[in-house]
C-alpha positions in Angstrom: -22.6 13.5 4.2 -20.7 11.1 6.0 -16.9 11.2 6.2 -14.0 9.1 7.2 -10.6 10.5 6.8 -8.1 7.4 7.0 -4.1 7.7 6.4 -2.1 4.8 4.8 1.7 4.2 4.7 4.2 2.0 3.0 2.2 2.4 -0.4 2.6 0.7 -3.5 1.6 2.3 -7.1 0.8 -0.2 -9.4 -0.5 -0.5 -13.1 -2.1 -4.0 -14.1 -0.9 -5.5 -11.3 2.8 -4.2 -11.7 4.4 -2.1 -9.2 5.9 0.9 -10.6 6.5 3.1 -7.5 5.5 3.9 -4.2 4.1 6.7 -2.0 5.5 7.3 1.7 2.0 8.5 3.0 -1.5 8.9 1.7 -4.4 10.3 3.3 -7.8 10.2 1.7 -11.5 10.8 2.5 -14.4 8.7 1.5 -17.7 10.7 1.6 -21.2 9.7 1.0 -24.2 12.0 0.3 -27.3 11.7 1.7 -30.4 12.2 -0.6 -34.4 12.2 -0.1 -36.5 9.9 -1.3 -39.5 10.9 -2.7 -42.9 9.1 -3.2 -44.2 9.2 -6.9 -45.9 12.6 -7.2 -45.0 13.7 -3.7 -43.5 17.1 -2.8 -42.1 16.0 0.7 -39.4 13.6 0.9 -40.6 10.3 2.6 -37.2 9.2 3.8 -33.3 9.9 3.7 -31.3 7.3 2.0 -27.4 6.8 1.4 -26.1 8.1 -2.0 -23.1 8.5 -4.0 -19.4 7.5 -2.2 -16.6 10.2 -3.2 -13.0 9.4 -2.7 -10.4 12.0 -2.7 -6.9 12.5 -1.0 -3.5 13.4 -1.5 -0.4 11.5 -1.8 3.0 13.0 0.1 6.5 12.1 -1.3 5.4 9.9 -4.5 7.9 7.9 -6.4 7.6 6.3 -9.6 10.3 4.5 -11.7 10.0 6.1 -15.2 11.9 3.5 -16.9 9.5 0.8 -16.1 6.5 3.2 -16.8 7.8 3.3 -20.2 8.3 -0.1 -21.0 4.8 -0.7 -19.3 3.0 2.1 -21.3 5.5 3.2 -24.1 4.6 6.3 -25.9 2.1 7.4 -23.6 2.4 10.8 -21.4 0.9 9.8 -18.0 -1.4 6.8 -17.2 -5.1 7.6 -16.8 -5.1 5.3 -13.5 -3.6 3.5 -11.2 -4.2 1.4 -8.0 -2.8 2.2 -4.5 -2.3 -0.6 -1.9 -0.9 0.3 1.7 -1.2 -0.3 5.4 -3.6 2.0 7.5 -2.2 3.9 10.1 -5.5 5.9 11.2 -9.0 5.7 10.9 -11.4 2.9 12.7 -9.1 0.0 11.5 -5.5 0.6 12.0 -3.1 -2.2 10.7 -5.3 -3.4 7.6 -4.6 -3.2 4.2 -6.4 -1.0 1.9 -6.6 -0.9 -1.8 -7.8 2.1 -3.8 -8.6 1.6 -7.6 -8.8 4.1 -10.3 -6.7 6.6 -8.6 -6.4 9.8 -10.9 -4.1 12.3 -9.9 -5.8 15.8 -10.1 -2.8 17.8 -11.1 0.7 16.3 -11.5 3.4 19.0 -12.1 6.6 17.4 -14.0 8.6 20.5 -12.7 7.7 19.1 -9.1 9.8 16.0 -9.5 13.3 16.2 -8.6 15.8 14.3 -10.4 15.5 11.1 -8.0 12.0 11.0 -9.3 10.3 11.9 -6.2 7.6 14.4 -6.1 8.6 17.2 -3.9 4.9 18.4 -3.4 1.7 16.5 -2.3 -0.4 15.4 -5.4 -4.3 15.6 -5.1 -6.0 12.6 -6.3 -9.9 11.0 -6.9 -10.4 7.2 -7.0 -13.4 5.3 -8.1 -13.5 2.6 -5.2 -12.0 1.1 -2.3 -11.7 -2.3 -0.3 -10.0 -3.6 2.5 -8.0 -6.8 2.1 
């Protein structure tokens, strides 16, 4: 498994291209499984190939504009997924912008949100894909 841990700052949370909030800092890991390739009918692997990517991380001090979210998605509790965009502060390419698509929180504790709409605790998440821009 190949891991790359990246931190980004000044992160925007958006749904359908509309910014609905932000995050002070996001730290995520991109992991890639290695899988064995077998010859048809063979029992011993003939080579090791790159497998699936997994993206997971945590958001620290997230803010969501609840009024704007309710306008964009009326009568829906929590959006299924969103996009995170921010500047890399660690890893192999600091200073570049990264986009995480299909971000879904693992758990959201509404009681952990203060009156100012900031999350008091870190929020774990998973993402479908990422790219540099």
